DSSP file (Angstrom, degrees, kcal/mol; ACC not computed):
  #  RESIDUE AA STRUCTURE BP1 BP2  ACC     N-H-->O    O-->H-N    N-H-->O    O-->H-N    TCO  KAPPA ALPHA  PHI   PSI    X-CA   Y-CA   Z-CA
    1    1 A X              0   0    0      0, 0.0     2,-0.1     0, 0.0     0, 0.0   0.000 360.0 360.0 360.0 132.6   86.9  122.1  102.9
    2    2 A X        -     0   0    0      1,-0.1     2,-0.2     0, 0.0     3,-0.1  -0.368 360.0-103.9 -72.5 152.0   87.2  118.9  105.1
    3    3 A X        -     0   0    0      1,-0.1    -1,-0.1    -2,-0.1     5,-0.0  -0.588  41.6-104.7 -79.0 136.6   87.4  115.5  103.3
    4    4 A X    >>  -     0   0    0     -2,-0.2     4,-1.8    73,-0.1     3,-0.7  -0.344  30.2-117.7 -59.0 145.1   84.0  113.5  103.5
    5    5 A X  H 3> S+     0   0    0      1,-0.2     4,-1.6     2,-0.2    -1,-0.1   0.809 112.8  56.1 -63.4 -29.3   84.3  110.7  106.1
    6    6 A X  H 3> S+     0   0    0      2,-0.2     4,-2.1     1,-0.2    -1,-0.2   0.882 104.2  52.3 -66.3 -33.7   83.8  108.0  103.4
    7    7 A X  H <> S+     0   0    0     -3,-0.7     4,-2.7     1,-0.2    -2,-0.2   0.923 106.9  53.7 -68.9 -43.5   86.6  109.4  101.4
    8    8 A X  H  X S+     0   0    0     -4,-1.8     4,-2.3     1,-0.2    -1,-0.2   0.864 104.2  56.5 -54.4 -35.8   88.8  109.1  104.6
    9    9 A X  H  X S+     0   0    0     -4,-1.6     4,-2.5     1,-0.2    -2,-0.2   0.961 110.1  44.0 -68.0 -48.8   87.8  105.4  104.9
   10   10 A X  H  X S+     0   0    0     -4,-2.1     4,-2.3     1,-0.2    -2,-0.2   0.853 111.2  53.4 -67.4 -29.8   89.1  104.7  101.4
   11   11 A X  H  X S+     0   0    0     -4,-2.7     4,-1.9     2,-0.2    -1,-0.2   0.940 112.1  45.0 -65.0 -44.5   92.2  106.6  101.9
   12   12 A X  H  X S+     0   0    0     -4,-2.3     4,-2.8     2,-0.2    -2,-0.2   0.855 111.0  52.8 -59.9 -41.6   92.9  104.7  105.0
   13   13 A X  H  X S+     0   0    0     -4,-2.5     4,-3.5     1,-0.2     5,-0.2   0.926 109.9  50.4 -56.9 -46.4   92.0  101.4  103.3
   14   14 A X  H  X S+     0   0    0     -4,-2.3     4,-2.0     1,-0.2    -2,-0.2   0.895 111.4  46.5 -65.3 -39.1   94.5  102.3  100.5
   15   15 A X  H  X S+     0   0    0     -4,-1.9     4,-2.8     2,-0.2     6,-0.2   0.922 112.9  50.5 -66.2 -42.5   97.3  103.1  103.0
   16   16 A X  H  X>S+     0   0    0     -4,-2.8     5,-3.0     1,-0.2     4,-0.8   0.925 110.7  48.8 -62.2 -43.6   96.5   99.9  104.9
   17   17 A X  H  <5S+     0   0    0     -4,-3.5     3,-0.4     3,-0.2    -1,-0.2   0.913 112.0  48.4 -62.6 -39.3   96.7   97.8  101.6
   18   18 A X  H  <5S+     0   0    0     -4,-2.0    -2,-0.2    -5,-0.2    -1,-0.2   0.933 118.0  41.1 -68.1 -42.6  100.0   99.4  100.5
   19   19 A X  H  <5S-     0   0    0     -4,-2.8    -1,-0.2    -5,-0.2    -2,-0.2   0.531 109.6-122.2 -83.6  -3.0  101.5   98.8  104.0
   20   20 A X  T  <5 +     0   0    0     -4,-0.8     2,-1.4    -3,-0.4    -3,-0.2   0.866  51.2 163.8  59.1  38.8  100.0   95.3  104.3
   21   21 A X     >< +     0   0    0     -5,-3.0     4,-2.0    -6,-0.2     3,-0.5  -0.646   9.4 174.9 -91.3  84.3   98.2   96.3  107.5
   22   22 A X  H  > S+     0   0    0     -2,-1.4     4,-2.7     1,-0.2    -1,-0.2   0.813  74.1  56.9 -54.9 -37.5   95.6   93.5  107.8
   23   23 A X  H  > S+     0   0    0      1,-0.2     4,-1.3     2,-0.2    -1,-0.2   0.916 109.9  44.9 -71.3 -35.5   94.2   94.6  111.1
   24   24 A X  H  > S+     0   0    0     -3,-0.5     4,-1.1     2,-0.2     3,-0.2   0.907 111.0  55.3 -70.1 -38.6   93.4   98.1  109.8
   25   25 A X  H >X S+     0   0    0     -4,-2.0     3,-1.4     1,-0.2     4,-0.8   0.968 108.4  47.9 -58.7 -54.9   91.9   96.4  106.6
   26   26 A X  H 3< S+     0   0    0     -4,-2.7     3,-0.3     1,-0.3    -1,-0.2   0.792 109.8  53.3 -59.2 -29.7   89.5   94.2  108.8
   27   27 A X  H 3< S+     0   0    0     -4,-1.3    -1,-0.3    -3,-0.2    -2,-0.2   0.735 109.5  47.7 -76.8 -19.2   88.4   97.3  110.8
   28   28 A X  H << S+     0   0    0     -3,-1.4    84,-2.8    -4,-1.1     2,-0.3   0.528 101.6  73.9 -99.3  -6.5   87.5   99.3  107.7
   29   29 A X  E  < S-a  112   0A   0     -4,-0.8    84,-0.1    -3,-0.3     2,-0.1  -0.801  75.7-120.9-116.2 149.7   85.4   96.5  105.8
   30   30 A X  E >   -     0   0A   0     82,-3.3     3,-1.3    -2,-0.3    20,-0.3  -0.368  31.9-107.1 -80.9 166.5   82.0   95.2  106.4
   31   31 A X  E 3  S+     0   0A   0      1,-0.3    19,-0.3    -2,-0.1    -1,-0.1   0.680 119.4  43.3 -66.5 -16.4   81.4   91.4  107.1
   32   32 A X  E 3  S+     0   0A   0     17,-0.2    -1,-0.3    18,-0.1    81,-0.1   0.011  78.7 160.7-121.2  23.5   79.9   90.9  103.6
   33   33 A X  E <   -     0   0A   0     -3,-1.3    16,-3.2    79,-0.1     2,-0.4  -0.216  22.2-159.5 -53.0 129.9   82.3   93.0  101.6
   34   34 A X  E     -aB 114  48A   0     79,-1.7    81,-2.6    14,-0.2     2,-0.4  -0.961   6.3-162.1-118.1 138.8   82.1   92.0   97.8
   35   35 A X  E     -aB 115  47A   0     12,-3.0    12,-2.8    -2,-0.4     2,-0.5  -0.985   2.8-159.3-121.0 123.1   84.8   92.7   95.3
   36   36 A X  E     -aB 116  46A   0     79,-3.3    81,-2.3    -2,-0.4     2,-0.4  -0.901   9.9-174.3-106.6 126.9   84.0   92.6   91.6
   37   37 A X  E     - B   0  45A   0      8,-2.0     8,-2.7    -2,-0.5    81,-0.1  -0.981  17.7-138.6-121.6 128.4   87.1   92.1   89.2
   38   38 A X        +     0   0    0     -2,-0.4     3,-0.4     6,-0.2     2,-0.1  -0.270  56.4  36.1 -83.2 175.9   86.5   92.3   85.5
   39   39 A X  S    S-     0   0    0      1,-0.2    -2,-0.1     5,-0.1    84,-0.1  -0.415  91.2 -72.5  89.9-159.2   88.0   90.0   82.7
   40   40 A X  S    S+     0   0    0     82,-0.2    -1,-0.2    -2,-0.1    -2,-0.0   0.084  79.7 122.0-132.8  16.3   88.8   86.4   82.6
   41   41 A X  S >  S-     0   0    0     -3,-0.4     3,-2.3     1,-0.1    85,-0.1  -0.321  82.0 -92.6 -76.4 169.6   91.9   86.0   84.7
   42   42 A X  T 3  S+     0   0    0      1,-0.3    -1,-0.1    87,-0.2    84,-0.0   0.768 130.2  47.7 -48.1 -27.0   92.2   83.7   87.8
   43   43 A X  T 3  S+     0   0    0     -5,-0.1    -1,-0.3    83,-0.1    -6,-0.1   0.448  87.1 116.6 -98.7  -0.4   91.1   86.7   89.9
   44   44 A X    <   +     0   0    0     -3,-2.3     2,-0.2    -8,-0.1    -6,-0.2  -0.339  54.7  36.7 -63.8 148.3   88.1   87.7   87.7
   45   45 A X  E    S-B   37   0A   0     -8,-2.7    -8,-2.0     2,-0.1     2,-0.6  -0.600  95.5 -31.2 110.8-167.2   84.7   87.6   89.1
   46   46 A X  E     -B   36   0A   0    -10,-0.2     2,-0.4    -2,-0.2   -10,-0.2  -0.836  49.2-173.4-101.1 119.0   82.8   88.2   92.4
   47   47 A X  E     -B   35   0A   0    -12,-2.8   -12,-3.0    -2,-0.6     2,-0.4  -0.952   6.1-165.8-112.2 130.2   84.6   87.6   95.7
   48   48 A X  E     +B   34   0A   0     -2,-0.4   -14,-0.2   -14,-0.2     4,-0.2  -0.957  43.5  34.4-130.1 141.3   82.7   87.9   98.8
   49   49 A X  S  > S-     0   0    0    -16,-3.2     4,-2.7    -2,-0.4     3,-0.3   0.293  75.8-103.2  96.8 128.9   83.9   88.1  102.4
   50   50 A X  H  > S+     0   0    0    -19,-0.3     4,-2.9   -20,-0.3     5,-0.2   0.882 119.2  50.5 -50.3 -49.1   86.9   89.8  103.9
   51   51 A X  H  > S+     0   0    0      1,-0.2     4,-1.7     2,-0.2    -1,-0.2   0.857 111.2  48.0 -60.6 -38.1   88.8   86.6  104.4
   52   52 A X  H  > S+     0   0    0     -3,-0.3     4,-2.0    -4,-0.2    -1,-0.2   0.899 113.3  47.3 -71.6 -40.8   88.3   85.5  100.8
   53   53 A X  H  X S+     0   0    0     -4,-2.7     4,-2.0     1,-0.2    -2,-0.2   0.948 109.9  52.4 -69.1 -40.2   89.3   88.8   99.3
   54   54 A X  H  X S+     0   0    0     -4,-2.9     4,-2.5    -5,-0.2    -1,-0.2   0.886 107.4  54.5 -57.2 -35.6   92.4   89.0  101.6
   55   55 A X  H  X S+     0   0    0     -4,-1.7     4,-2.8    -5,-0.2     5,-0.2   0.897 107.9  49.8 -64.6 -37.7   93.2   85.5  100.2
   56   56 A X  H  X S+     0   0    0     -4,-2.0     4,-2.2     2,-0.2    -2,-0.2   0.913 111.7  47.5 -65.0 -41.5   92.9   86.9   96.6
   57   57 A X  H  X S+     0   0    0     -4,-2.0     4,-2.2     2,-0.2    -2,-0.2   0.867 112.7  47.7 -67.9 -38.7   95.2   89.7   97.5
   58   58 A X  H  X S+     0   0    0     -4,-2.5     4,-2.1    -5,-0.2    -2,-0.2   0.888 113.0  49.3 -75.5 -33.7   97.8   87.4   99.2
   59   59 A X  H  X S+     0   0    0     -4,-2.8     4,-2.4    -5,-0.2    -2,-0.2   0.960 112.8  46.6 -64.6 -46.5   97.7   85.0   96.2
   60   60 A X  H  X S+     0   0    0     -4,-2.2     4,-2.0    -5,-0.2     6,-0.2   0.900 113.4  49.6 -67.1 -41.5   98.1   87.8   93.6
   61   61 A X  H  <>S+     0   0    0     -4,-2.2     5,-3.2     1,-0.2     6,-0.3   0.910 112.6  47.6 -67.1 -37.6  101.0   89.4   95.7
   62   62 A X  H ><5S+     0   0    0     -4,-2.1     3,-1.1     3,-0.2    -2,-0.2   0.912 111.1  50.2 -70.9 -37.6  102.7   86.0   96.0
   63   63 A X  H 3<5S+     0   0    0     -4,-2.4    -1,-0.2     1,-0.3    -2,-0.2   0.872 111.9  48.9 -59.4 -39.8  102.4   85.3   92.2
   64   64 A X  T ><5S-     0   0    0     -4,-2.0     3,-2.0    -5,-0.2    27,-0.4   0.259 114.8-115.3 -81.8   9.7  103.8   88.6   91.4
   65   65 A X  T < 5 -     0   0    0     -3,-1.1    -3,-0.2     1,-0.3    -4,-0.1   0.830  67.3 -66.5  58.3  33.5  106.7   88.2   93.7
   66   66 A X  T 3 <S+     0   0    0     -5,-3.2    -1,-0.3    -6,-0.2    -4,-0.1   0.704 109.1 124.5  58.9  23.9  105.3   91.2   95.8
   67   67 A X    <   +     0   0    0     -3,-2.0     2,-0.2    24,-0.3    -2,-0.1   0.645  31.3 116.1 -80.4 -12.1  106.1   93.4   92.9
   68   68 A X        -     0   0    0     -7,-0.2     2,-0.4    -8,-0.1    22,-0.2  -0.393  45.3-174.2 -64.8 122.4  102.5   94.7   92.6
   69   69 A X  E     -C   89   0A   0     20,-2.8    20,-2.0    -2,-0.2     2,-0.4  -0.931  12.6-163.2-116.8 140.3  102.3   98.5   93.3
   70   70 A X  E     -C   88   0A   0     -2,-0.4     2,-0.5    18,-0.2    18,-0.2  -0.994   1.0-167.8-128.0 127.3   99.5  100.8   93.6
   71   71 A X  E     -C   87   0A   0     16,-2.3    16,-2.1    -2,-0.4     2,-0.4  -0.958  16.5-141.9-112.0 121.5   99.7  104.6   93.4
   72   72 A X  E     +C   86   0A   0     -2,-0.5    14,-0.3    14,-0.2     3,-0.1  -0.669  21.4 175.7 -82.1 127.4   96.7  106.6   94.4
   73   73 A X  E     -     0   0A   0     12,-3.7     2,-0.3    -2,-0.4    13,-0.2   0.675  61.3 -31.9-103.8 -22.5   96.1  109.6   92.2
   74   74 A X  E     -C   85   0A   0     11,-1.5    11,-3.1     2,-0.0     2,-0.4  -0.924  42.6-136.9 175.3 162.7   92.8  110.8   93.8
   75   75 A X  E     -C   84   0A   0     -2,-0.3     2,-0.4     9,-0.2     9,-0.2  -1.000  13.1-176.0-137.8 134.1   89.5  110.1   95.5
   76   76 A X  E     +C   83   0A   0      7,-2.2     7,-3.9    -2,-0.4     2,-0.3  -0.978  27.5 141.2-126.2 136.3   86.1  111.7   94.8
   77   77 A X  E     +C   82   0A   0     -2,-0.4     5,-0.2     5,-0.3     2,-0.2  -0.996  24.5 175.6-166.9 175.3   83.2  110.8   97.1
   78   78 A X        -     0   0    0      3,-2.6   -72,-0.1    -2,-0.3   -71,-0.0  -0.623  63.0 -30.3-157.2-141.4   80.1  111.5   99.1
   79   79 A X  S    S+     0   0    0     -2,-0.2     3,-0.1     1,-0.2    28,-0.0   0.836 131.4   7.7 -69.0 -36.6   77.4  109.9  101.2
   80   80 A X  S    S+     0   0    0      1,-0.2    27,-3.1    26,-0.1     2,-0.3   0.745 121.4  41.7-120.0 -28.5   77.4  106.4   99.5
   81   81 A X  E     - D   0 106A   0     25,-0.2    -3,-2.6     2,-0.0     2,-0.3  -0.869  47.4-169.4-128.8 155.4   80.2  106.1   97.0
   82   82 A X  E     -CD  77 105A   0     23,-2.0    23,-3.4    -2,-0.3     2,-0.5  -0.995  12.3-151.9-139.9 141.3   83.8  106.9   96.6
   83   83 A X  E     -CD  76 104A   0     -7,-3.9    -7,-2.2    -2,-0.3     2,-0.5  -0.933   8.4-161.1-111.8 130.9   85.8  106.6   93.4
   84   84 A X  E     -CD  75 103A   0     19,-2.9    19,-1.6    -2,-0.5     2,-0.5  -0.953   2.8-158.0-111.6 126.9   89.6  106.0   93.7
   85   85 A X  E     +CD  74 102A   0    -11,-3.1   -12,-3.7    -2,-0.5   -11,-1.5  -0.892  29.9 157.4-101.7 129.2   91.8  106.8   90.7
   86   86 A X  E     -CD  72 101A   0     15,-2.1    15,-2.3    -2,-0.5     2,-0.3  -0.861  40.1-130.6-145.1 174.2   95.0  104.9   90.8
   87   87 A X  E     -CD  71 100A   0    -16,-2.1   -16,-2.3    -2,-0.3     2,-0.3  -0.946  23.9-160.8-126.8 150.5   97.9  103.5   88.7
   88   88 A X  E     +CD  70  99A   0     11,-2.1    11,-2.1    -2,-0.3     2,-0.3  -0.998  12.6 171.9-138.7 135.8   99.0   99.8   89.1
   89   89 A X  E     +CD  69  98A   0    -20,-2.0   -20,-2.8    -2,-0.3     2,-0.3  -0.947   9.0 143.8-140.2 161.3  102.2   98.2   88.2
   90   90 A X  E     - D   0  97A   0      7,-2.0     7,-1.9    -2,-0.3     2,-0.3  -0.958  30.0-136.7-175.8 172.4  103.7   94.8   88.7
   91   91 A X  E     + D   0  96A   0    -27,-0.4   -24,-0.3    -2,-0.3     2,-0.3  -0.992  20.9 168.8-143.4 147.7  106.0   92.1   87.0
   92   92 A X  E >   - D   0  95A   0      3,-2.5     3,-2.5    -2,-0.3   -28,-0.1  -0.857  67.2 -17.8-159.7 122.7  105.7   88.3   86.8
   93   93 A X  T 3  S-     0   0    0      1,-0.3     3,-0.1    -2,-0.3   -29,-0.0   0.840 129.0 -44.8  54.6  44.8  107.4   85.8   84.7
   94   94 A X  T 3  S+     0   0    0      1,-0.3    -1,-0.3     0, 0.0     2,-0.3   0.413 116.3 115.9  83.0  -2.1  108.8   88.3   82.1
   95   95 A X  E <   -D   92   0A   0     -3,-2.5    -3,-2.5    33,-0.1     2,-0.4  -0.703  52.4-149.5 -99.1 154.0  105.3   90.1   81.9
   96   96 A X  E     -D   91   0A   0     -2,-0.3     2,-0.5    -5,-0.2    -5,-0.2  -0.991   6.2-160.4-130.5 129.8  104.7   93.7   83.0
   97   97 A X  E     +D   90   0A   0     -7,-1.9    -7,-2.0    -2,-0.4     2,-0.2  -0.960  27.0 152.3-107.9 122.1  101.5   95.2   84.4
   98   98 A X  E     +D   89   0A   0     -2,-0.5     2,-0.3    -9,-0.2    -9,-0.2  -0.718  23.3 118.5-154.9  97.6  101.4   99.1   84.0
   99   99 A X  E     -D   88   0A   0    -11,-2.1   -11,-2.1    -2,-0.2     2,-0.2  -0.997  59.3 -99.7-158.7 157.4   98.1  100.7   83.7
  100  100 A X  E     +D   87   0A   0     -2,-0.3    20,-2.2   -13,-0.2    21,-0.3  -0.574  43.4 175.3 -82.0 150.4   95.6  103.1   85.1
  101  101 A X  E     -DE  86 119A   0    -15,-2.3   -15,-2.1    -2,-0.2     2,-0.3  -0.867  14.8-152.7-141.9 175.1   92.7  101.7   87.2
  102  102 A X  E     -DE  85 118A   0     16,-2.3    16,-2.3    -2,-0.3     2,-0.4  -0.959   2.4-153.4-145.7 165.1   89.8  102.8   89.2
  103  103 A X  E     -DE  84 117A   0    -19,-1.6   -19,-2.9    -2,-0.3     2,-0.6  -0.988   4.6-157.3-141.4 131.3   87.6  101.6   92.0
  104  104 A X  E     -DE  83 116A   0     12,-2.3    12,-2.1    -2,-0.4     2,-0.5  -0.962  22.4-163.5-102.1 119.4   84.1  102.4   92.8
  105  105 A X  E     -DE  82 115A   0    -23,-3.4   -23,-2.0    -2,-0.6     2,-0.5  -0.913  14.0-149.5-113.0 129.1   83.5  101.8   96.4
  106  106 A X  E     -DE  81 114A   0      8,-3.1     7,-3.3    -2,-0.5     8,-1.2  -0.859  17.3-160.3 -89.1 119.8   80.2  101.5   98.2
  107  107 A X  E     - E   0 112A   0    -27,-3.1     2,-0.4    -2,-0.5     5,-0.2  -0.921   9.7-176.4-113.9 129.7   80.4  102.6  101.8
  108  108 A X  E >  S- E   0 111A   0      3,-2.8     3,-1.5    -2,-0.5   -28,-0.1  -0.986  71.8 -19.6-122.9 122.8   77.8  101.6  104.4
  109  109 A X  T 3  S-     0   0    0     -2,-0.4    -1,-0.1     1,-0.3     3,-0.1   0.840 127.1 -52.7  45.0  41.6   77.8  102.9  107.9
  110  110 A X  T 3  S+     0   0    0      1,-0.2     2,-0.4   -80,-0.0    -1,-0.3   0.596 118.7 101.8  73.2  12.2   81.4  103.8  107.6
  111  111 A X  E <  S- E   0 108A   0     -3,-1.5    -3,-2.8   -82,-0.0   -82,-0.3  -0.972  80.2-103.2-131.0 146.1   82.6  100.5  106.4
  112  112 A X  E     +aE  29 107A   0    -84,-2.8   -82,-3.3    -2,-0.4    -5,-0.2  -0.431  42.1 169.2 -66.6 126.9   83.5   99.3  102.7
  113  113 A X  E     +     0   0A   0     -7,-3.3   -79,-1.7     1,-0.4     2,-0.3   0.802  59.9   6.1-110.6 -38.1   80.6   97.1  101.5
  114  114 A X  E     -aE  34 106A   0     -8,-1.2    -8,-3.1   -81,-0.3     2,-0.4  -0.982  56.4-165.2-159.6 136.8   81.3   96.6   97.9
  115  115 A X  E     -aE  35 105A   0    -81,-2.6   -79,-3.3    -2,-0.3     2,-0.5  -0.984   3.5-163.7-132.5 126.4   84.0   97.4   95.3
  116  116 A X  E     -aE  36 104A   0    -12,-2.1   -12,-2.3    -2,-0.4     2,-0.4  -0.943  17.3-145.0-107.7 129.4   84.0   97.4   91.5
  117  117 A X  E     - E   0 103A   0    -81,-2.3     2,-0.4    -2,-0.5   -14,-0.2  -0.759  12.4-167.5 -90.1 139.9   87.3   97.3   89.8
  118  118 A X  E     - E   0 102A   0    -16,-2.3   -16,-2.3    -2,-0.4     2,-0.4  -0.994   5.5-164.9-126.5 132.1   87.8   99.2   86.5
  119  119 A X  E     - E   0 101A   0     -2,-0.4     3,-0.5   -18,-0.2   -18,-0.2  -0.966  25.5-141.4-126.5 141.6   90.9   98.7   84.3
  120  120 A X  S    S+     0   0    0    -20,-2.2     2,-0.3    -2,-0.4    -1,-0.1   0.796 102.9  21.6 -69.1 -32.4   92.2  100.8   81.5
  121  121 A X     >  +     0   0    0    -21,-0.3     4,-1.9     1,-0.1    -1,-0.3  -0.702  63.3 178.7-144.0  88.8   93.2   97.5   79.7
  122  122 A X  H  > S+     0   0    0     -3,-0.5     4,-2.9    -2,-0.3     5,-0.2   0.869  84.5  56.3 -55.9 -42.7   91.4   94.3   80.8
  123  123 A X  H  > S+     0   0    0      1,-0.2     4,-2.8     2,-0.2    -1,-0.2   0.950 107.2  48.0 -61.3 -45.5   93.2   92.2   78.2
  124  124 A X  H  > S+     0   0    0      1,-0.2     4,-2.6     2,-0.2    -1,-0.2   0.872 111.7  50.7 -50.2 -45.7   96.6   93.3   79.6
  125  125 A X  H  X S+     0   0    0     -4,-1.9     4,-1.5     2,-0.2    -1,-0.2   0.930 111.3  47.7 -63.2 -49.9   95.5   92.5   83.1
  126  126 A X  H  X S+     0   0    0     -4,-2.9     4,-1.0     1,-0.2     3,-0.4   0.945 112.2  49.2 -57.3 -48.4   94.3   89.0   82.0
  127  127 A X  H >< S+     0   0    0     -4,-2.8     3,-1.0     1,-0.2    -1,-0.2   0.928 104.7  60.4 -59.1 -42.9   97.5   88.2   80.2
  128  128 A X  H 3< S+     0   0    0     -4,-2.6    -1,-0.2     1,-0.3    -2,-0.2   0.882 111.0  38.3 -50.3 -42.2   99.5   89.4   83.2
  129  129 A X  H 3<        0   0    0     -4,-1.5    -1,-0.3    -3,-0.4   -87,-0.2   0.458 360.0 360.0 -93.8  -6.0   97.9   86.8   85.3
  130  130 A X    <<        0   0    0     -4,-1.0    -1,-0.2    -3,-1.0    -2,-0.1   0.543 360.0 360.0 -65.9 360.0   97.8   83.9   82.7
């Protein structure tokens, strides 16, 4: 069975994120992309616009000494949404981030429109970035 086109979009986004391919990232996201991050860390909240979200990723990568790693475990999706199951790790100032996470991605017209981040341990995530 062929992969749904929206699943392919999120797979390509994941690969572009891992390889820091910003040109591909911008091709695959909509102009009003919104990212929702849970918790109380400096990165928690609602971020809107590809440039702003890229800034969040750049700042988090810099703070973590580019140790932040994402391993994709699976993608499930259909006409409007794709769920990404992943594992995230990183180290920063003697702190370690190591947990499962997920994304719920809303796709509109073949472009990523909105993303909700889900974390196995929001407290650990917040402490990592404190």
